[in-house]
N, CA and C atoms as an extended XYZ file, in Angstrom:
543
Properties=species:S:1:pos:R:3:atomname:S:1:resname:S:1:resid:I:1 pbc="F F F"
N        16.101       12.444       40.635 N   ASP     1
C        15.528       11.552       41.130 CA  ASP     1
C        16.041        9.909       40.754 C   ASP     1
N        16.240        9.422       41.505 N   HIS     2
C        17.140        8.279       41.185 CA  HIS     2
C        16.642        6.801       42.010 C   HIS     2
N        15.969        6.249       40.928 N   ARG     3
C        14.868        5.229       41.594 CA  ARG     3
C        15.926        3.585       41.011 C   ARG     3
N        15.573        2.713       41.961 N   GLU     4
C        15.818        1.572       41.728 CA  GLU     4
C        14.962        0.698       40.903 C   GLU     4
N        15.466        0.240       39.701 N   ILE     5
C        14.310       -0.510       39.218 CA  ILE     5
C        14.125       -1.787       39.319 C   ILE     5
N        13.064       -2.775       39.989 N   THR     6
C        13.563       -4.241       40.287 CA  THR     6
C        12.556       -5.094       39.477 C   THR     6
N        12.595       -6.423       39.236 N   ALA     7
C        11.602       -7.084       38.772 CA  ALA     7
C        10.076       -6.857       39.377 C   ALA     7
N        10.071       -6.562       40.809 N   ALA     8
C         9.106       -6.392       41.471 CA  ALA     8
C         8.401       -5.196       41.033 C   ALA     8
N         9.098       -3.991       40.933 N   SER     9
C         8.146       -2.929       40.583 CA  SER     9
C         8.228       -2.550       39.167 C   SER     9
N         8.180       -3.565       38.362 N   CYS    10
C         7.721       -3.592       36.795 CA  CYS    10
C         6.362       -4.357       37.052 C   CYS    10
N         5.419       -3.875       36.407 N   GLN    11
C         4.342       -4.424       36.222 CA  GLN    11
C         4.153       -4.446       34.818 C   GLN    11
N         3.603       -5.670       34.327 N   LEU    12
C         3.147       -5.410       32.723 CA  LEU    12
C         1.598       -5.621       32.520 C   LEU    12
N         0.957       -4.767       32.008 N   ASN    13
C        -0.220       -4.449       31.389 CA  ASN    13
C        -0.424       -5.451       30.239 C   ASN    13
N        -1.660       -6.355       30.427 N   SER    14
C        -1.417       -7.214       29.353 CA  SER    14
C        -2.166       -6.672       28.020 C   SER    14
N        -2.946       -5.489       28.043 N   SER    15
C        -3.689       -4.700       27.170 CA  SER    15
C        -2.453       -3.927       26.244 C   SER    15
N        -1.682       -3.612       27.188 N   PHE    16
C        -0.749       -2.977       26.643 CA  PHE    16
C         0.460       -4.062       25.638 C   PHE    16
N         0.696       -5.244       25.783 N   VAL    17
C         1.178       -6.106       25.315 CA  VAL    17
C         0.932       -6.568       24.134 C   VAL    17
N        -0.686       -6.899       24.012 N   ILE    18
C        -1.382       -7.074       23.243 CA  ILE    18
C        -1.404       -6.171       22.248 C   ILE    18
N        -1.735       -4.775       21.885 N   THR    19
C        -1.385       -3.515       21.330 CA  THR    19
C        -0.011       -3.535       20.917 C   THR    19
N         1.149       -3.735       21.468 N   TRP    20
C         2.437       -3.792       20.855 CA  TRP    20
C         2.472       -4.876       20.029 C   TRP    20
N         1.803       -5.968       20.290 N   LEU    21
C         1.886       -7.309       19.448 CA  LEU    21
C         1.165       -6.995       18.268 C   LEU    21
N         0.102       -6.530       18.438 N   CYS    22
C        -0.877       -5.832       17.258 CA  CYS    22
C        -0.071       -5.255       16.266 C   CYS    22
N         0.655       -4.541       16.584 N   ALA    23
C         1.135       -2.857       15.855 CA  ALA    23
C         2.279       -3.885       15.504 C   ALA    23
N         3.512       -4.475       15.773 N   ILE    24
C         4.321       -5.502       15.315 CA  ILE    24
C         3.838       -6.345       14.118 C   ILE    24
N         2.436       -6.891       14.365 N   VAL    25
C         2.191       -7.700       13.058 CA  VAL    25
C         1.686       -6.934       12.078 C   VAL    25
N         1.085       -5.699       12.299 N   PHE    26
C         0.666       -4.836       11.384 CA  PHE    26
C         1.930       -4.423       10.813 C   PHE    26
N         2.807       -3.977       11.056 N   ASP    27
C         4.115       -3.246       10.568 CA  ASP    27
C         5.006       -4.481        9.730 C   ASP    27
N         4.920       -5.727       10.233 N   LEU    28
C         5.989       -6.460        9.894 CA  LEU    28
C         5.125       -7.198        8.674 C   LEU    28
N         3.572       -7.213        8.527 N   ARG    29
C         3.204       -7.537        7.338 CA  ARG    29
C         3.112       -6.607        6.154 C   ARG    29
N         2.949       -5.603        6.551 N   SER    30
C         3.185       -4.198        5.399 CA  SER    30
C         4.648       -4.520        5.066 C   SER    30
N         5.770       -4.575        5.777 N   ILE    31
C         7.232       -4.593        4.846 CA  ILE    31
C         7.275       -5.973        4.551 C   ILE    31
N         6.833       -7.266        4.793 N   SER    32
C         6.816       -8.520        4.077 CA  SER    32
C         5.888       -8.347        2.875 C   SER    32
N         4.755       -7.633        2.855 N   MET    33
C         3.942       -7.534        1.415 CA  MET    33
C         4.990       -6.644        0.541 C   MET    33
N         5.484       -5.766        1.024 N   LEU    34
C         6.571       -4.974       -0.193 CA  LEU    34
C         7.623       -5.486       -0.442 C   LEU    34
N         8.544       -6.215        0.549 N   THR    35
C         9.793       -7.306        0.165 CA  THR    35
C         9.315       -8.267       -0.931 C   THR    35
N         8.183       -8.644       -0.921 N   SER    36
C         7.644       -9.810       -1.661 CA  SER    36
C         7.184       -9.628       -2.841 C   SER    36
N         6.224       -8.342       -2.983 N   GLY    37
C         5.252       -7.924       -3.819 CA  GLY    37
C         6.079       -6.783       -4.815 C   GLY    37
N         6.788       -5.854       -4.198 N   VAL    38
C         7.246       -4.812       -4.518 CA  VAL    38
C         8.528       -4.283       -5.192 C   VAL    38
N         9.476       -4.577       -3.969 N   PHE    39
C        10.971       -4.906       -4.337 CA  PHE    39
C        11.918       -6.010       -4.640 C   PHE    39
N        11.229       -7.076       -4.118 N   PHE    40
C        11.522       -8.558       -4.820 CA  PHE    40
C        12.992       -8.780       -3.859 C   PHE    40
N        13.069       -8.796       -2.514 N   VAL    41
C        14.253       -9.124       -2.154 CA  VAL    41
C        15.020      -10.083       -2.445 C   VAL    41
N        14.079      -11.425       -2.909 N   LYS    42
C        14.959      -12.832       -3.612 CA  LYS    42
C        14.806      -12.295       -4.691 C   LYS    42
N        16.195      -11.730       -5.813 N   ARG    43
C        16.235      -11.646       -6.831 CA  ARG    43
C        16.526      -12.670       -7.719 C   ARG    43
N        15.260      -13.559       -8.511 N   GLU    44
C        15.745      -14.455       -9.416 CA  GLU    44
C        15.515      -13.901      -10.622 C   GLU    44
N        16.203      -14.066      -11.491 N   PRO    45
C        15.797      -13.485      -12.995 CA  PRO    45
C        14.781      -14.266      -13.427 C   PRO    45
N        14.160      -13.003      -14.223 N   VAL    46
C        12.658      -13.468      -14.831 CA  VAL    46
C        12.570      -13.534      -16.283 C   VAL    46
N        12.301      -14.519      -16.884 N   GLU    47
C        12.144      -14.643      -17.951 CA  GLU    47
C        11.282      -14.254      -18.803 C   GLU    47
N        11.707      -13.562      -19.982 N   ILE    48
C        10.458      -12.643      -20.694 CA  ILE    48
C        10.782      -13.094      -22.099 C   ILE    48
N         9.572      -13.396      -22.699 N   LEU    49
C         9.664      -13.911      -24.076 CA  LEU    49
C         8.367      -13.331      -24.932 C   LEU    49
N         8.875      -12.673      -25.773 N   VAL    50
C         8.031      -11.710      -26.657 CA  VAL    50
C         7.628      -12.601      -27.952 C   VAL    50
N         6.181      -13.126      -28.185 N   ASP    51
C         6.257      -13.901      -29.350 CA  ASP    51
C         5.308      -13.106      -30.305 C   ASP    51
N         5.712      -12.245      -31.574 N   VAL    52
C         5.134      -11.849      -32.457 CA  VAL    52
C         4.271      -12.543      -33.605 C   VAL    52
N         4.359      -13.572      -33.619 N   HIS    53
C         3.915      -14.425      -34.774 CA  HIS    53
C         2.426      -13.792      -34.592 C   HIS    53
N         2.082      -13.825      -36.068 N   PRO    54
C         0.584      -13.716      -36.159 CA  PRO    54
C        -0.478      -14.344      -35.430 C   PRO    54
N        -0.080      -15.306      -35.440 N   ASP    55
C        -1.072      -16.575      -34.793 CA  ASP    55
C        -1.153      -16.592      -33.128 C   ASP    55
N        -0.017      -16.128      -32.744 N   LYS    56
C         0.006      -16.330      -31.125 CA  LYS    56
C        -0.120      -14.391      -30.756 C   LYS    56
N         1.063      -13.966      -30.776 N   GLY    57
C         0.828      -12.507      -30.675 CA  GLY    57
C         0.799      -12.330      -29.028 C   GLY    57
N         1.804      -12.956      -28.102 N   LEU    58
C         1.798      -12.736      -26.903 CA  LEU    58
C         3.248      -12.686      -25.692 C   LEU    58
N         3.019      -12.109      -24.635 N   MET    59
C         4.135      -11.927      -24.120 CA  MET    59
C         4.324      -12.769      -22.680 C   MET    59
N         5.465      -13.428      -22.485 N   LYS    60
C         5.386      -14.198      -21.490 CA  LYS    60
C         6.075      -13.420      -19.983 C   LYS    60
N         6.031      -13.046      -19.220 N   VAL    61
C         6.638      -12.475      -18.281 CA  VAL    61
C         6.752      -13.558      -16.865 C   VAL    61
N         7.770      -14.330      -17.110 N   GLY    62
C         7.505      -15.508      -15.799 CA  GLY    62
C         6.272      -16.302      -16.108 C   GLY    62
N         5.925      -16.806      -15.486 N   PRO    63
C         4.590      -17.838      -15.416 CA  PRO    63
C         3.391      -16.924      -16.278 C   PRO    63
N         3.243      -15.316      -16.409 N   LYS    64
C         1.981      -14.978      -16.559 CA  LYS    64
C         2.243      -14.609      -18.135 C   LYS    64
N         1.133      -15.078      -18.461 N   THR    65
C         1.015      -14.656      -20.178 CA  THR    65
C         0.205      -13.342      -20.515 C   THR    65
N         0.492      -12.888      -21.482 N   ILE    66
C        -0.050      -11.455      -21.757 CA  ILE    66
C        -0.328      -11.654      -23.216 C   ILE    66
N        -1.530      -11.444      -23.533 N   ALA    67
C        -1.864      -11.294      -25.210 CA  ALA    67
C        -1.334       -9.806      -25.713 C   ALA    67
N        -0.708       -9.616      -26.685 N   LEU    68
C        -0.248       -8.287      -27.596 CA  LEU    68
C        -1.472       -7.690      -27.622 C   LEU    68
N        -2.509       -8.037      -27.835 N   ALA    69
C        -3.874       -7.381      -28.272 CA  ALA    69
C        -4.249       -6.355      -26.995 C   ALA    69
N        -3.972       -7.146      -25.995 N   GLU    70
C        -4.452       -6.334      -24.327 CA  GLU    70
C        -3.264       -5.203      -24.127 C   GLU    70
N        -2.282       -5.042      -24.800 N   VAL    71
C        -1.179       -4.055      -24.297 CA  VAL    71
C        -1.592       -3.083      -25.563 C   VAL    71
N        -2.311       -1.874      -24.783 N   LEU    72
C        -2.824       -0.778      -25.343 CA  LEU    72
C        -1.824        0.525      -25.546 C   LEU    72
N        -0.994        0.411      -24.527 N   ASP    73
C         0.067        1.634      -24.502 CA  ASP    73
C         1.029        1.562      -23.735 C   ASP    73
N         2.284        1.913      -24.077 N   ILE    74
C         3.517        1.638      -23.388 CA  ILE    74
C         4.159        3.046      -23.069 C   ILE    74
N         4.024        3.133      -21.533 N   TYR    75
C         4.660        4.527      -21.036 CA  TYR    75
C         5.920        4.530      -20.637 C   TYR    75
N         6.916        5.514      -21.296 N   LEU    76
C         8.316        5.425      -20.371 CA  LEU    76
C         8.332        6.598      -19.454 C   LEU    76
N         8.844        6.084      -18.294 N   ARG    77
C         8.719        7.169      -16.772 CA  ARG    77
C        10.568        7.299      -16.979 C   ARG    77
N        10.298        8.748      -16.590 N   SER    78
C        11.623        9.340      -15.934 CA  SER    78
C        12.330        8.618      -14.572 C   SER    78
N        13.675        8.689      -14.320 N   PRO    79
C        14.415        8.127      -13.239 CA  PRO    79
C        13.746        8.923      -11.995 C   PRO    79
N        13.414       10.066      -12.333 N   PHE    80
C        13.072       10.542      -10.922 CA  PHE    80
C        11.421       10.223      -10.381 C   PHE    80
N        10.884        9.818      -11.713 N   PHE    81
C         9.456        9.227      -11.436 CA  PHE    81
C         9.479        7.989      -10.547 C   PHE    81
N        10.485        6.952      -11.330 N   LEU    82
C        10.531        5.952      -10.481 CA  LEU    82
C        10.754        5.724       -9.048 C   LEU    82
N        12.182        6.630       -9.071 N   GLY    83
C        12.688        7.071       -7.621 CA  GLY    83
C        11.612        7.332       -6.761 C   GLY    83
N        10.847        8.546       -7.145 N   PHE    84
C         9.723        9.132       -6.212 CA  PHE    84
C         8.763        8.000       -5.823 C   PHE    84
N         8.552        6.803       -6.956 N   LEU    85
C         7.391        6.034       -6.782 CA  LEU    85
C         8.017        4.970       -5.582 C   LEU    85
N         9.294        4.810       -5.937 N   SER    86
C         9.900        3.896       -4.802 CA  SER    86
C         9.902        4.394       -3.269 C   SER    86
N        10.313        5.712       -3.173 N   PHE    87
C        10.078        6.648       -2.173 CA  PHE    87
C         8.569        6.440       -1.456 C   PHE    87
N         7.502        6.485       -2.341 N   CYS    88
C         6.259        5.868       -1.673 CA  CYS    88
C         6.110        5.075       -1.153 C   CYS    88
N         6.601        4.014       -1.598 N   TYR    89
C         6.399        2.438       -1.068 CA  TYR    89
C         7.210        2.343       -0.123 C   TYR    89
N         8.551        2.814       -0.008 N   ILE    90
C         9.287        2.894        1.226 CA  ILE    90
C         8.480        3.763        2.295 C   ILE    90
N         7.982        4.655        2.299 N   LEU    91
C         7.255        5.052        2.966 CA  LEU    91
C         6.106        4.320        3.600 C   LEU    91
N         5.431        3.714        2.646 N   GLY    92
C         4.272        2.732        3.202 CA  GLY    92
C         5.006        1.567        4.257 C   GLY    92
N         5.767        1.362        3.736 N   GLY    93
C         6.827        0.387        4.812 CA  GLY    93
C         6.915        0.873        5.878 C   GLY    93
N         7.490        1.860        6.273 N   PHE    94
C         7.594        2.850        7.420 CA  PHE    94
C         6.794        2.146        8.728 C   PHE    94
N         7.285        1.950        9.850 N   PRO    95
C         6.537        1.184       10.942 CA  PRO    95
C         5.668        2.046       11.616 C   PRO    95
N         4.424        2.318       10.689 N   TRP    96
C         3.622        3.467       11.461 CA  TRP    96
C         3.141        2.987       12.883 C   TRP    96
N         2.600        1.840       12.913 N   ALA    97
C         2.230        1.318       14.115 CA  ALA    97
C         2.831        1.556       15.442 C   ALA    97
N         3.819        1.030       15.294 N   LEU    98
C         4.937        1.024       16.630 CA  LEU    98
C         5.278        2.582       16.655 C   LEU    98
N         5.677        3.177       15.555 N   GLY    99
C         5.703        5.101       15.767 CA  GLY    99
C         4.660        5.313       16.580 C   GLY    99
N         3.461        5.503       16.445 N   SER   100
C         2.210        5.860       17.103 CA  SER   100
C         2.370        5.596       18.403 C   SER   100
N         2.789        4.400       18.577 N   LEU   101
C         2.515        3.800       20.188 CA  LEU   101
C         4.015        4.392       21.071 C   LEU   101
N         5.084        4.439       20.344 N   THR   102
C         6.211        5.115       21.159 CA  THR   102
C         6.275        6.460       21.078 C   THR   102
N         5.883        7.267       20.148 N   LEU   103
C         5.966        9.172       20.009 CA  LEU   103
C         5.268        9.245       21.679 C   LEU   103
N         4.349        8.717       21.856 N   PRO   104
C         3.820        9.591       23.592 CA  PRO   104
C         4.704        8.819       24.404 C   PRO   104
N         5.769        8.186       24.322 N   SER   105
C         6.157        7.909       25.668 CA  SER   105
C         7.938        8.893       25.947 C   SER   105
N         7.781        9.787       24.574 N   PHE   106
C         8.858       11.104       24.622 CA  PHE   106
C         8.241       11.836       25.705 C   PHE   106
N         8.571       12.620       26.472 N   GLU   107
C         8.365       13.602       27.042 CA  GLU   107
C         8.586       14.781       26.440 C   GLU   107
N         7.742       15.114       25.845 N   SER   108
C         7.941       16.347       24.837 CA  SER   108
C         6.510       17.560       25.028 C   SER   108
N         6.423       18.335       24.110 N   HIS   109
C         5.469       19.578       24.271 CA  HIS   109
C         3.915       18.840       23.753 C   HIS   109
N         2.968       18.978       24.627 N   PRO   110
C         1.419       18.337       24.710 CA  PRO   110
C         1.090       18.446       23.101 C   PRO   110
N         1.370       19.426       22.160 N   SER   111
C         1.137       19.497       21.029 CA  SER   111
C         1.584       18.210       20.193 C   SER   111
N         2.434       17.535       20.598 N   MET   112
C         2.871       15.691       20.338 CA  MET   112
C         1.652       15.014       19.848 C   MET   112
N         0.895       15.038       20.824 N   GLN   113
C        -0.234       13.852       20.357 CA  GLN   113
C        -0.964       14.010       19.518 C   GLN   113
N        -0.883       15.275       18.564 N   VAL   114
C        -1.483       15.369       17.123 CA  VAL   114
C        -0.824       14.888       16.026 C   VAL   114
N         0.710       14.765       16.659 N   TYR   115
C         1.572       13.837       15.645 CA  TYR   115
C         1.189       12.367       15.957 C   TYR   115
N         0.962       11.970       17.234 N   THR   116
C         0.379       10.539       17.509 CA  THR   116
C        -0.912        9.863       16.571 C   THR   116
N        -1.720       11.116       16.723 N   GLN   117
C        -2.837       10.730       16.124 CA  GLN   117
C        -2.792       10.358       14.561 C   GLN   117
N        -1.998       11.719       14.233 N   VAL   118
C        -1.727       11.576       12.732 CA  VAL   118
C        -1.184       10.277       12.154 C   VAL   118
N        -0.162        9.793       13.150 N   MET   119
C         0.483        8.115       13.071 CA  MET   119
C        -0.309        7.400       12.693 C   MET   119
N        -1.264        7.223       13.630 N   GLY   120
C        -2.399        6.275       14.103 CA  GLY   120
C        -3.394        6.302       12.837 C   GLY   120
N        -3.862        7.514       12.470 N   LEU   121
C        -4.668        7.195       11.145 CA  LEU   121
C        -3.895        6.713       10.276 C   LEU   121
N        -2.414        7.266        9.833 N   LEU   122
C        -1.791        7.067        8.644 CA  LEU   122
C        -1.775        4.969        8.777 C   LEU   122
N        -1.617        4.453       10.149 N   THR   123
C        -1.623        3.355       10.305 CA  THR   123
C        -2.673        2.618       10.125 C   THR   123
N        -3.984        3.240       10.197 N   LEU   124
C        -5.274        2.491        9.822 CA  LEU   124
C        -5.718        2.550        8.400 C   LEU   124
N        -5.481        3.744        7.637 N   LEU   125
C        -5.296        3.926        6.266 CA  LEU   125
C        -4.355        2.890        5.579 C   LEU   125
N        -3.209        2.637        6.078 N   ARG   126
C        -2.476        1.636        5.760 CA  ARG   126
C        -2.819        0.290        5.695 C   ARG   126
N        -3.736       -0.136        6.833 N   GLU   127
C        -3.986       -1.520        6.652 CA  GLU   127
C        -5.281       -1.258        5.791 C   GLU   127
N        -6.161       -0.555        5.677 N   LEU   128
C        -7.084       -0.511        4.792 CA  LEU   128
C        -7.058       -0.482        3.429 C   LEU   128
N        -5.670        0.105        2.738 N   LEU   129
C        -5.546        0.491        1.446 CA  LEU   129
C        -4.304       -0.115        1.252 C   LEU   129
N        -3.416       -0.870        2.218 N   GLY   130
C        -2.746       -1.827        1.796 CA  GLY   130
C        -1.109       -0.755        2.009 C   GLY   130
N        -0.021       -1.402        1.858 N   PRO   131
C         1.324       -0.612        2.128 CA  PRO   131
C         1.672        0.525        0.826 C   PRO   131
N         0.893        0.170       -0.205 N   GLY   132
C         0.695        1.256       -1.398 CA  GLY   132
C         0.101        2.538       -1.405 C   GLY   132
N        -0.348        2.811       -0.182 N   LEU   133
C        -0.958        4.016       -0.109 CA  LEU   133
C        -0.531        4.947       -0.490 C   LEU   133
N         0.587        5.568       -0.147 N   PHE   134
C         1.218        6.850       -0.709 CA  PHE   134
C         1.329        6.887       -2.070 C   PHE   134
N         1.657        5.472       -2.481 N   ALA   135
C         1.964        5.675       -4.206 CA  ALA   135
C         0.591        5.319       -4.774 C   ALA   135
N        -0.447        5.210       -3.986 N   LYS   136
C        -1.920        5.366       -4.571 CA  LYS   136
C        -2.506        6.802       -4.490 C   LYS   136
N        -1.866        7.344       -3.429 N   ALA   137
C        -2.418        8.869       -2.950 CA  ALA   137
C        -1.424        9.576       -4.472 C   ALA   137
N        -0.163        8.938       -4.593 N   PHE   138
C         0.405       10.113       -5.715 CA  PHE   138
C        -0.367        9.874       -6.787 C   PHE   138
N        -0.462        8.591       -7.419 N   PHE   139
C        -1.537        8.201       -8.943 CA  PHE   139
C        -2.834        9.006       -8.634 C   PHE   139
N        -3.254        9.130       -7.559 N   THR   140
C        -4.646        9.866       -7.613 CA  THR   140
C        -4.581       11.263       -7.769 C   THR   140
N        -3.649       11.716       -7.103 N   THR   141
C        -3.098       13.067       -7.386 CA  THR   141
C        -3.118       13.547       -8.862 C   THR   141
N        -2.064       12.711       -9.351 N   GLN   142
C        -1.785       12.732      -10.974 CA  GLN   142
C        -3.146       12.873      -11.378 C   GLN   142
N        -3.633       12.256      -11.439 N   TRP   143
C        -4.895       11.875      -11.969 CA  TRP   143
C        -6.079       13.247      -11.839 C   TRP   143
N        -6.169       13.776      -10.776 N   ILE   144
C        -6.866       14.724      -10.400 CA  ILE   144
C        -6.451       16.104      -11.147 C   ILE   144
N        -5.295       15.970      -11.227 N   LEU   145
C        -4.540       17.336      -11.448 CA  LEU   145
C        -4.534       17.285      -13.380 C   LEU   145
N        -4.831       16.183      -13.976 N   VAL   146
C        -4.815       16.384      -15.280 CA  VAL   146
C        -5.850       17.140      -15.993 C   VAL   146
N        -5.181       18.390      -16.923 N   THR   147
C        -6.519       19.087      -17.442 CA  THR   147
C        -6.998       18.800      -18.956 C   THR   147
N        -6.329       17.698      -19.625 N   ARG   148
C        -6.717       17.203      -21.012 CA  ARG   148
C        -8.037       16.042      -20.658 C   ARG   148
N        -8.792       16.400      -21.418 N   PRO   149
C       -10.010       15.558      -21.028 CA  PRO   149
C        -9.865       13.979      -21.431 C   PRO   149
N        -8.933       13.926      -22.500 N   GLU   150
C        -8.501       12.600      -22.840 CA  GLU   150
C        -7.800       11.803      -21.818 C   GLU   150
N        -7.284       12.595      -20.985 N   ASP   151
C        -6.422       11.639      -19.933 CA  ASP   151
C        -7.377       11.418      -19.062 C   ASP   151
N        -8.553       12.357      -18.457 N   ARG   152
C        -9.421       12.207      -17.994 CA  ARG   152
C       -10.587       11.078      -18.001 C   ARG   152
N       -10.746       11.055      -19.398 N   ASP   153
C       -11.589        9.813      -19.825 CA  ASP   153
C       -10.924        8.478      -19.672 C   ASP   153
N        -9.534        8.420      -19.666 N   GLU   154
C        -8.757        7.274      -19.387 CA  GLU   154
C        -9.261        6.400      -18.378 C   GLU   154
N        -9.495        7.240      -17.214 N   PHE   155
C        -9.891        6.383      -15.785 CA  PHE   155
C       -11.392        5.952      -16.065 C   PHE   155
N       -12.358        6.414      -16.787 N   GLY   156
C       -13.779        5.953      -17.339 CA  GLY   156
C       -13.452        4.746      -18.202 C   GLY   156
N       -12.242        4.553      -19.127 N   ARG   157
C       -12.327        3.437      -19.838 CA  ARG   157
C       -11.971        2.502      -18.935 C   ARG   157
N       -10.810        2.723      -17.911 N   ALA   158
C       -10.171        1.575      -16.993 CA  ALA   158
C       -11.302        1.258      -16.425 C   ALA   158
N       -12.479        1.875      -15.976 N   PHE   159
C       -13.193        1.324      -14.789 CA  PHE   159
C       -14.152        0.290      -15.508 C   PHE   159
N       -14.163        0.718      -16.970 N   LEU   160
C       -15.434       -0.035      -17.547 CA  LEU   160
C       -14.457       -1.558      -18.339 C   LEU   160
N       -13.407       -1.719      -18.206 N   ARG   161
C       -12.427       -2.473      -18.711 CA  ARG   161
C       -12.503       -3.928      -17.829 C   ARG   161
N       -12.949       -4.870      -18.263 N   ARG   162
C       -12.526       -6.421      -17.734 CA  ARG   162
C       -13.717       -6.546      -16.534 C   ARG   162
N       -14.717       -6.261      -16.665 N   GLY   163
C       -15.924       -6.552      -15.614 CA  GLY   163
C       -15.639       -5.704      -14.357 C   GLY   163
N       -15.087       -4.346      -14.031 N   LEU   164
C       -15.027       -3.834      -12.952 CA  LEU   164
C       -16.033       -3.340      -12.793 C   LEU   164
N       -16.843       -2.623      -13.577 N   LEU   165
C       -18.262       -1.654      -13.172 CA  LEU   165
C       -19.198       -2.891      -12.786 C   LEU   165
N       -19.254       -4.123      -13.587 N   GLN   166
C       -20.067       -5.345      -12.841 CA  GLN   166
C       -19.746       -5.562      -11.296 C   GLN   166
N       -18.580       -5.908      -11.030 N   GLN   167
C       -17.823       -5.826       -9.604 CA  GLN   167
C       -18.235       -4.719       -8.985 C   GLN   167
N       -18.090       -3.359       -9.239 N   PHE   168
C       -18.544       -2.653       -8.301 CA  PHE   168
C       -19.780       -2.718       -8.129 C   PHE   168
N       -20.723       -2.790       -8.851 N   ILE   169
C       -21.992       -2.894       -8.839 CA  ILE   169
C       -22.503       -3.877       -7.852 C   ILE   169
N       -22.003       -5.375       -7.968 N   ALA   170
C       -22.300       -6.463       -7.262 CA  ALA   170
C       -21.977       -6.228       -6.011 C   ALA   170
N       -20.655       -5.410       -5.639 N   GLY   171
C       -20.152       -5.381       -4.421 CA  GLY   171
C       -21.024       -4.173       -3.803 C   GLY   171
N       -21.365       -3.096       -4.296 N   SER   172
C       -22.613       -2.105       -3.778 CA  SER   172
C       -23.795       -2.847       -3.428 C   SER   172
N       -23.973       -3.439       -4.286 N   CYS   173
C       -25.399       -4.095       -3.815 CA  CYS   173
C       -25.454       -4.922       -2.492 C   CYS   173
N       -24.226       -5.974       -2.348 N   LEU   174
C       -24.046       -6.831       -1.735 CA  LEU   174
C       -23.580       -5.950       -0.123 C   LEU   174
N       -22.950       -4.989       -0.390 N   THR   175
C       -22.284       -4.417        0.744 CA  THR   175
C       -23.512       -4.164        2.083 C   THR   175
N       -24.196       -3.405        1.547 N   PRO   176
C       -25.583       -3.318        2.921 CA  PRO   176
C       -25.857       -4.573        3.322 C   PRO   176
N       -26.305       -5.704        2.113 N   ILE   177
C       -27.106       -6.833        2.990 CA  ILE   177
C       -25.890       -7.409        3.821 C   ILE   177
N       -24.708       -7.380        3.699 N   ILE   178
C       -23.777       -8.051        4.575 CA  ILE   178
C       -23.808       -7.642        5.650 C   ILE   178
N       -23.299       -6.059        5.763 N   LEU   179
C       -23.489       -5.333        6.795 CA  LEU   179
C       -24.838       -5.473        7.717 C   LEU   179
N       -25.814       -5.662        7.123 N   ALA   180
C       -27.361       -5.484        7.979 CA  ALA   180
C       -27.347       -6.931        8.777 C   ALA   180
N       -26.911       -7.789        8.113 N   SER   181
C       -26.998       -9.335        8.506 CA  SER   181
C       -26.230       -9.653        9.876 C   SER   181
């Protein structure tokens, strides 16, 4: 079946175009967040200065200053761990929104609709949790699977550090008020 395609036979639905533009914006936003905040496409050398003087005791990483008293632990990670973490971030930058819109256009088995829905769900989760979605899932799974109580208690200590508990309580009290208004 050969049909001639002309400009008159092509109709463009405005909701289709708006949906595709939104998908492009979602995907490009995630990719730009990853290139600027994780992978640093513009590689400029970062100056690191460690001052161990007893009066100061600080570490400067670029413009950020960290007191050495705040550094509680130093962890060395394997190359496999760092490679897997990079893979998680790359997976978060995958164009899930465009993929979920493109997949139904392939004439395939009806069960492919499930894959489209999964990709759409991943798109929504990425927009809610950011492009580090898979890295966050990786770290969460690591924490859930630990068996030592000391490691599990570290989550509670991190939660209480720097006013996070107060922010959580304020947010949980203000959210119903904001949603009800």
